[in-house]
C-alpha positions as CSV (number, residue, x, y, z in Angstrom):
1,X,150.6,-180.2,50.0
2,X,150.4,-182.3,53.2
3,X,153.5,-183.9,54.9
4,X,154.4,-187.4,54.0
5,X,153.0,-188.8,57.3
6,X,149.5,-188.5,55.6
7,X,150.6,-190.2,52.3
8,X,148.4,-193.3,52.9
9,X,145.3,-191.2,53.1
10,X,143.1,-189.0,50.9
11,X,143.5,-185.4,52.2
12,X,141.9,-182.1,51.5
13,X,142.7,-178.6,52.8
14,X,140.5,-177.7,55.8
15,X,139.9,-174.9,58.2
16,X,140.6,-174.7,61.9
17,X,138.7,-177.2,64.1
18,X,135.9,-176.1,66.4
19,X,137.8,-177.0,69.6
20,X,140.6,-175.4,71.6
21,X,143.9,-176.3,69.9
22,X,146.0,-173.9,72.0
23,X,148.2,-171.2,70.5
24,X,147.2,-170.5,66.9
25,X,150.3,-169.5,65.1
26,X,149.7,-167.7,61.8
27,X,151.6,-170.5,59.8
28,X,149.2,-173.4,60.2
29,X,148.1,-175.9,57.5
30,X,144.9,-178.0,58.2
31,X,143.9,-181.1,56.3
32,X,140.8,-183.4,56.6
33,X,141.7,-187.1,56.4
34,X,139.7,-189.8,54.5
35,X,140.4,-193.4,53.7
36,X,141.3,-194.5,50.1
37,X,137.9,-196.4,50.1
38,X,136.2,-193.0,50.4
39,X,135.0,-193.3,54.0
40,X,135.9,-190.5,56.5
41,X,135.3,-192.2,59.9
42,X,138.2,-193.7,61.8
43,X,139.0,-195.3,65.1
44,X,142.4,-194.3,66.6
45,X,144.9,-196.1,68.7
46,X,148.1,-194.8,70.4
47,X,149.8,-194.6,73.7
48,X,147.5,-192.3,75.7
49,X,148.4,-190.1,78.7
50,X,146.4,-187.4,80.5
51,X,147.0,-184.0,78.9
52,X,148.0,-181.3,81.3
53,X,145.6,-178.7,80.0
54,X,142.8,-180.6,78.3
55,X,142.2,-182.9,81.3
56,X,141.6,-186.0,79.2
57,X,143.9,-188.5,77.5
58,X,145.7,-187.6,74.3
59,X,148.1,-189.6,72.1
60,X,151.9,-189.5,72.8
61,X,153.2,-192.2,70.5
62,X,152.6,-193.7,67.1
63,X,149.0,-192.9,66.1
64,X,147.2,-195.6,64.0
65,X,143.9,-194.9,62.3
66,X,141.5,-197.7,61.5
67,X,138.8,-197.1,58.8
68,X,135.4,-198.0,60.1
69,X,134.1,-198.9,56.7
70,X,136.8,-201.1,55.1
71,X,139.0,-201.9,58.1
72,X,142.2,-200.5,56.6
73,X,144.8,-199.7,59.2
74,X,147.5,-197.1,58.6
75,X,149.9,-195.0,60.8
76,X,149.2,-191.3,60.5
77,X,151.9,-190.0,62.8
78,X,155.0,-191.4,64.4
79,X,157.0,-188.9,66.6
80,X,160.2,-190.9,65.8
81,X,159.8,-190.4,62.1
82,X,157.7,-187.3,61.5
83,X,158.2,-183.6,62.2
84,X,161.1,-181.2,62.4
85,X,163.4,-183.0,65.0
86,X,162.8,-186.4,63.4
87,X,163.5,-185.1,59.9
88,X,166.8,-183.6,60.8
89,X,167.7,-186.4,63.2
90,X,167.8,-184.0,66.2
91,X,166.7,-185.9,69.3
92,X,163.6,-187.6,67.9
93,X,161.8,-189.6,70.6
94,X,162.3,-193.3,70.6
95,X,159.9,-196.1,71.5
96,X,158.8,-197.5,73.8
97,X,156.4,-194.6,74.5
98,X,154.9,-193.8,77.9
99,X,151.3,-194.4,78.5
100,X,148.9,-197.3,77.9
101,X,148.4,-198.4,74.3
102,X,144.7,-198.3,73.7
103,X,141.8,-197.0,71.5
104,X,141.1,-193.3,71.8
105,X,137.6,-192.7,73.2
106,X,135.5,-189.5,72.8
107,X,136.0,-187.7,76.1
108,X,132.3,-186.6,75.9
109,X,130.4,-189.8,75.2
110,X,133.0,-192.6,75.0
111,X,132.5,-193.6,71.4
112,X,135.4,-194.7,69.1
113,X,134.6,-193.4,65.6
114,X,135.8,-189.9,64.4
115,X,136.0,-187.6,61.4
116,X,139.8,-186.8,61.5
117,X,141.6,-183.5,60.8
118,X,145.3,-182.7,61.2
119,X,147.0,-179.4,61.9
120,X,150.7,-178.8,61.1
121,X,152.3,-175.7,62.5
122,X,155.4,-174.2,60.9
123,X,157.9,-171.4,61.4
124,X,157.4,-168.5,59.0
125,X,158.9,-169.0,55.6
126,X,159.3,-172.8,56.0
127,X,158.8,-174.4,52.6
128,X,159.3,-178.1,53.4
129,X,156.0,-179.6,54.4
130,X,157.7,-182.3,56.5
131,X,159.5,-179.8,58.8
132,X,156.5,-178.9,61.0
133,X,157.1,-177.9,64.6
134,X,153.7,-178.9,66.1
135,X,151.3,-181.7,65.1
136,X,147.7,-181.6,66.3
137,X,145.2,-184.3,65.5
138,X,141.5,-183.6,66.1
139,X,138.5,-185.9,65.8
140,X,134.8,-185.0,65.5
141,X,132.9,-187.8,67.2
142,X,130.5,-189.6,64.8
143,X,128.1,-190.3,67.7
144,X,127.9,-187.0,69.5
145,X,129.5,-184.5,67.1
146,X,131.9,-183.1,69.7
147,X,135.4,-182.3,68.4
148,X,138.3,-183.1,70.6
149,X,142.1,-182.9,70.5
150,X,143.4,-186.4,70.0
151,X,147.1,-185.5,69.8
152,X,149.1,-182.3,70.5
153,X,152.8,-183.0,69.9
154,X,155.7,-180.6,69.8
155,X,158.1,-181.7,67.0
156,X,160.9,-179.2,67.3
């Protein structure tokens, strides 16, 4: 079962993405994300900052997904509301977030439409789907088929 941050989407279990997502802890849950209209391509917006390791911009605030088929807009992650620290009210980050708020662009070709997948990393034996310690959002570019990390957030 996916965490409540994905409640507004149609999700399905998925495997690891075909890109570098850093440390792969054995307790990971992966989900593909689709719109309720059935489409699976999204644009994404957030506050973006250069990532120290990936060398391109990743999201560091609220992440909003826009369905490219029907135009539906829905938040898929908010660091002040989702993840371990936010769930137990233990120092969740508060807006305003650093970085410029803008559309995420494929670091390979600059396009703005992606097939989305989310990874939630947990401590061993954690049973509450909302108490994830890391959130990673990946997008496979619709134009060039390159998968990139759109967000990599420590939540605990």
